[in-house]
C-alpha positions as CSV (number, residue, x, y, z in Angstrom):
1,M,-22.1,8.5,-18.9
2,K,-24.0,5.9,-21.0
3,K,-26.6,8.7,-21.9
4,K,-23.7,11.1,-23.0
5,Q,-22.4,8.3,-25.1
6,E,-25.8,7.7,-26.7
7,D,-26.0,11.5,-27.3
8,L,-22.7,11.6,-28.9
9,S,-23.5,8.6,-31.0
10,L,-26.7,10.1,-32.2
11,W,-25.2,13.4,-33.3
12,R,-22.5,11.5,-35.3
13,R,-25.2,9.3,-36.9
14,Y,-27.3,12.2,-37.7
15,M,-24.5,14.1,-39.3
16,D,-23.6,11.0,-41.4
17,G,-27.2,10.7,-42.6
18,L,-27.6,7.4,-40.9
19,Y,-30.6,7.8,-38.6
20,T,-34.1,6.6,-37.9
21,T,-37.4,8.3,-37.0
22,E,-36.7,7.3,-33.5
23,D,-33.2,9.0,-33.5
24,V,-34.9,12.2,-34.7
25,S,-37.4,12.0,-31.9
26,K,-34.7,11.5,-29.2
27,M,-32.7,14.3,-30.7
28,T,-35.5,16.8,-30.8
29,E,-36.6,15.7,-27.2
30,T,-33.1,16.4,-25.9
31,L,-32.9,19.9,-27.5
32,R,-36.4,20.7,-26.1
33,N,-35.7,19.6,-22.5
34,E,-31.9,20.5,-22.1
35,Q,-30.7,24.1,-21.4
36,P,-28.3,25.0,-24.2
37,D,-25.5,26.1,-21.9
38,N,-25.5,23.2,-19.8
39,F,-26.0,20.8,-22.7
40,L,-23.1,22.3,-24.6
41,D,-20.8,22.3,-21.7
42,E,-21.4,18.6,-20.8
43,M,-21.2,17.7,-24.6
44,A,-17.9,19.6,-24.9
45,A,-16.4,18.0,-22.0
46,F,-17.4,14.5,-23.2
47,V,-16.4,15.2,-26.7
48,W,-13.0,16.4,-25.7
49,E,-12.3,13.3,-23.6
50,D,-13.6,11.1,-26.5
51,S,-11.1,13.0,-29.0
52,A,-8.2,11.3,-27.4
53,S,-9.1,8.1,-29.1
54,Q,-9.7,9.7,-32.5
55,Q,-7.1,9.9,-35.3
56,A,-6.0,13.3,-36.7
57,S,-8.0,14.2,-39.8
58,T,-6.8,16.1,-42.9
59,D,-7.9,19.4,-44.0
60,L,-10.2,17.7,-46.5
61,E,-11.9,15.7,-43.9
62,R,-12.5,19.0,-41.7
63,E,-14.1,20.5,-44.7
64,K,-16.3,17.5,-45.1
65,Y,-17.6,17.9,-41.5
66,K,-18.2,21.5,-42.1
67,K,-20.3,20.7,-45.1
68,E,-22.2,18.0,-43.3
69,A,-22.9,20.5,-40.4
70,R,-24.7,22.8,-43.0
71,V,-26.6,19.8,-44.3
72,L,-27.7,19.1,-40.8
73,L,-29.1,22.5,-40.3
74,K,-31.4,22.0,-43.3
75,R,-32.6,18.7,-42.0
76,I,-34.3,20.2,-38.8
77,E,-37.9,20.2,-39.5
78,P,-39.9,23.5,-38.6
79,R,-42.9,21.5,-37.5
80,K,-41.2,20.2,-34.5
81,R,-42.2,23.1,-32.5
82,I,-38.6,24.0,-31.5
83,D,-37.2,27.6,-31.5
84,Y,-35.4,27.5,-34.7
85,R,-32.8,30.1,-33.7
86,R,-32.0,28.0,-30.6
87,V,-31.6,24.9,-32.6
88,V,-29.3,26.6,-35.1
89,W,-27.1,27.9,-32.4
90,I,-26.9,24.5,-30.7
91,V,-26.4,22.4,-33.8
92,A,-23.7,24.7,-35.1
93,S,-21.9,24.6,-31.8
94,V,-22.1,20.9,-31.6
95,A,-20.9,20.5,-35.3
96,A,-18.1,22.8,-34.5
97,M,-17.1,20.6,-31.6
98,L,-17.2,17.5,-33.6
99,C,-15.0,19.1,-36.3
100,L,-12.5,19.7,-33.5
101,V,-12.9,16.1,-32.3
102,F,-12.1,14.6,-35.7
103,G,-9.5,17.0,-36.7
104,G,-8.3,17.8,-33.3
105,A,-4.6,16.6,-33.4
106,G,-4.1,17.5,-37.1
107,Y,-5.5,20.9,-36.7
108,W,-3.5,21.5,-33.5
109,H,-0.2,20.7,-35.3
110,Y,-1.4,22.8,-38.2
111,A,-2.1,25.7,-36.0
112,V,1.1,25.5,-34.2
113,R,3.1,25.5,-37.4
114,Q,1.2,28.6,-38.4
115,Q,2.4,30.5,-35.3
116,V,6.1,29.7,-35.9
117,S,8.1,32.7,-36.8
118,Y,11.2,32.6,-38.9
119,L,14.5,34.4,-38.3
120,E,17.3,35.3,-40.7
121,A,21.0,35.7,-40.4
122,S,23.6,36.8,-43.2
123,T,27.1,37.8,-43.5
124,T,29.0,40.3,-45.7
125,Y,32.6,40.3,-47.3
126,G,35.1,38.7,-45.2
127,E,32.7,38.1,-42.2
128,H,31.9,34.9,-40.2
129,K,29.1,34.6,-37.9
130,E,28.2,32.1,-35.1
131,I,24.6,31.2,-34.6
132,C,22.9,28.9,-32.1
133,L,19.6,27.4,-33.3
134,P,16.5,26.8,-31.1
135,D,17.4,23.0,-30.7
136,G,21.0,23.6,-29.7
137,T,22.6,23.0,-33.0
138,E,25.6,25.4,-33.7
139,L,26.6,26.8,-37.1
140,I,29.1,29.1,-38.4
141,L,28.3,31.2,-41.5
142,N,31.0,31.9,-43.9
143,A,31.4,35.2,-45.8
144,C,28.4,36.4,-47.9
145,S,26.1,33.7,-46.9
146,Y,22.4,33.6,-45.7
147,V,20.3,31.3,-43.4
148,R,16.8,31.3,-42.5
149,Y,15.3,29.2,-39.7
150,P,12.3,29.0,-37.4
151,D,12.2,30.4,-33.9
152,R,11.3,26.8,-32.7
153,F,11.3,23.4,-34.5
154,V,7.9,21.7,-34.7
155,G,6.6,18.7,-36.5
156,E,8.6,15.7,-37.9
157,E,11.9,17.5,-39.0
158,R,14.1,20.5,-38.4
159,R,14.4,22.4,-41.6
160,I,16.5,25.5,-42.4
161,D,17.3,27.3,-45.6
162,L,20.9,28.1,-46.7
163,D,22.4,29.9,-49.5
164,G,26.2,30.2,-49.2
165,E,28.6,28.2,-46.9
166,A,28.1,27.1,-43.3
167,F,29.7,24.6,-40.9
168,F,27.1,22.7,-38.7
169,R,27.5,21.0,-35.5
170,V,24.0,19.5,-35.1
171,S,22.4,18.6,-32.0
172,H,21.4,14.8,-32.1
173,N,17.7,13.8,-32.3
174,E,16.7,10.7,-34.0
175,E,13.1,11.6,-33.8
176,Q,13.4,14.8,-35.6
177,P,16.0,14.8,-38.5
178,F,17.8,18.0,-39.3
179,I,17.6,19.2,-43.0
180,V,19.7,21.8,-44.7
181,K,17.8,23.0,-47.9
182,S,19.8,24.7,-50.6
183,H,19.3,25.5,-54.1
184,S,21.1,22.4,-55.5
185,F,20.4,19.8,-52.8
186,D,19.1,19.0,-49.5
187,V,21.3,17.6,-46.6
188,K,19.6,15.3,-44.1
189,V,21.3,14.3,-40.7
190,L,20.4,13.0,-37.3
191,G,23.3,14.6,-35.5
192,T,26.7,15.2,-36.8
193,C,29.3,17.7,-37.9
194,F,29.6,18.8,-41.5
195,N,30.2,21.7,-44.0
196,V,27.8,22.7,-46.7
197,K,29.0,24.9,-49.6
198,S,26.2,26.0,-51.8
199,Y,26.3,29.4,-53.2
200,S,23.8,29.9,-55.9
201,S,26.4,31.9,-58.0
202,D,28.9,29.0,-57.9
203,E,29.4,26.3,-60.5
204,V,30.5,23.7,-58.1
205,V,29.0,23.0,-54.7
206,S,29.9,20.5,-52.1
207,V,29.3,18.7,-48.8
208,D,32.1,17.7,-46.4
209,V,31.5,15.4,-43.4
210,E,33.7,15.7,-40.3
211,S,32.0,13.1,-38.1
212,G,28.8,11.0,-38.2
213,K,26.8,10.4,-41.4
214,V,24.8,12.6,-43.7
215,Q,22.3,12.0,-46.6
216,V,22.6,14.3,-49.6
217,D,19.4,14.5,-51.6
218,M,19.7,15.8,-55.2
219,P,17.0,16.2,-57.8
220,E,18.0,12.8,-59.5
221,A,20.2,11.1,-57.0
222,M,20.7,10.3,-53.4
223,M,24.0,9.8,-51.7
224,R,25.2,8.9,-48.2
225,L,28.5,10.2,-46.8
226,K,30.3,9.3,-43.6
227,A,33.2,10.9,-41.8
228,N,36.2,12.2,-44.0
229,E,34.0,11.9,-47.2
230,Q,33.1,14.7,-49.7
231,V,30.8,15.1,-52.6
232,L,31.5,17.6,-55.2
233,I,28.5,18.5,-57.5
234,N,28.7,20.5,-60.7
235,T,25.7,22.5,-61.0
236,V,26.2,23.1,-64.7
237,S,27.0,19.7,-66.1
238,G,25.2,17.7,-63.4
239,D,28.2,15.6,-62.7
240,Y,29.2,14.7,-59.3
241,V,32.1,13.0,-57.5
242,K,32.2,11.3,-54.1
243,Q,35.6,10.9,-52.5
244,R,37.5,10.4,-49.4
245,E,39.5,13.4,-48.1
246,E,41.8,13.1,-45.1
247,H,41.8,16.8,-44.3
248,T,40.3,19.4,-41.9
249,V,36.8,20.3,-42.8
250,A,36.0,24.0,-43.3
251,V,39.5,25.4,-43.2
252,W,37.9,28.9,-43.9
253,R,36.9,29.0,-40.1
254,S,40.6,29.6,-39.4
255,G,41.1,31.9,-42.2
256,S,42.6,29.5,-44.8
257,L,41.6,28.7,-48.3
258,R,41.5,25.3,-50.0
259,F,40.8,24.6,-53.7
260,N,40.4,21.1,-55.1
261,A,40.2,21.2,-58.9
262,T,38.0,24.2,-58.5
263,P,36.9,26.2,-61.7
264,I,38.8,29.4,-61.9
265,H,35.7,31.4,-62.0
266,D,34.5,29.8,-58.6
267,V,38.0,30.7,-57.3
268,A,37.6,34.3,-58.2
269,K,34.2,34.4,-56.4
270,E,35.8,32.9,-53.4
271,L,38.5,35.4,-53.3
272,E,35.8,38.3,-53.8
273,R,34.0,37.1,-50.8
274,R,37.0,36.6,-48.8
275,Y,38.9,39.9,-49.5
276,N,36.1,42.2,-50.5
277,C,37.6,42.8,-53.9
278,R,36.3,42.8,-57.5
279,I,37.7,40.3,-59.9
280,T,37.3,40.5,-63.8
281,F,38.5,38.4,-66.7
282,A,40.1,39.8,-69.7
283,E,37.7,39.9,-72.7
284,G,38.4,37.6,-75.7
285,Q,40.3,35.0,-73.6
286,T,39.0,31.5,-72.4
287,F,39.4,30.7,-68.7
288,D,38.7,27.0,-68.1
289,N,41.4,26.2,-65.6
290,L,40.9,24.1,-62.5
291,I,42.8,25.4,-59.5
292,S,44.1,23.2,-56.6
293,G,46.0,24.2,-53.4
294,E,45.8,25.4,-49.9
295,H,46.5,28.8,-48.6
296,D,47.0,29.5,-45.0
297,N,46.1,33.1,-43.9
298,K,47.7,34.7,-47.0
299,S,47.1,38.0,-48.5
300,L,45.2,38.4,-51.8
301,A,48.2,39.2,-53.6
302,A,50.1,36.0,-52.2
303,V,47.1,33.8,-53.4
304,L,47.1,35.4,-56.8
305,E,50.7,34.8,-57.1
306,S,50.3,31.1,-56.3
307,V,47.3,30.9,-58.8
308,E,49.7,32.5,-61.4
309,Y,52.5,30.1,-60.8
310,T,50.3,26.9,-61.0
311,S,48.0,28.0,-63.9
312,G,49.7,30.7,-66.0
313,I,46.9,33.1,-65.3
314,H,48.4,36.6,-64.6
315,Y,46.9,39.3,-62.6
316,R,47.0,43.1,-62.4
317,M,45.7,44.7,-59.2
318,K,44.8,48.2,-58.6
319,G,43.2,49.0,-55.2
320,N,40.5,46.3,-54.8
321,Q,40.2,45.9,-58.5
322,V,41.8,42.7,-60.0
323,L,42.1,41.8,-63.7
324,L,43.0,38.1,-64.6
325,Y,44.5,37.7,-68.0
326,K,46.6,35.4,-70.2
327,D,49.6,36.2,-72.4
């Protein structure tokens, strides 16, 4: 064991350029007397055991060791009467093992991440879809939404991508936070139930918390929400408001609609996604109304009539085509 430790220390000093003439003599004597296969097998086993005590290296450090391995080859003196091809083979192999030692854990995690496959799920007009993620987290996609997630979660976090709306029931794991990444913000949780509405086409996006706590990370701000709290973010103006709401989160799961000072253009998009219709606005008229109200499993016509009553915006419907206009 002591000799193997000395051999390992010798190789490391040699690669670092810190060696004496006596060190070179010992190394060349080892190469001359040892059979390559036996020598490499023994060194590999010892190096592997020794790697447990080494810290993971970065990609930059691994490149450093590769470069030093090339330098090592140039330092072997031809006059030592050693078969050059044999030396090259042995040195390159040991150098590769040393790269694995110093980069072992880091490279292992990197390789694992490279092998992760990603899955996708989406919904169309009027469709909901239930999905169970690899960690046991459950989510329900609202209409016209898209989610991308790995086939297994590795590393320090569980990250997925969302465009649209989804309700999450996250499996608790303090060691591996769950992150929902959208175009406007990221939502970070350890384990809770919440709703994310973040359609890239909408002006106002939101996060509603049913239980537990979440952290909302925006480009220039960070906000924490707890149960029965909501944040509304205007992606056009950059304004946001945090408020307490005593209501059922994600009423869309049961077929209902809820608008809370929602821009009329976002209301129109919501109705299009829900009822698979096409809504246009009369040209030459300004529509800056904010719509509020809840509608339980009503038809498109019933919802439009309610909007007309509260806002004065009229509608004309022909098939699945709807025109909104003012007097």
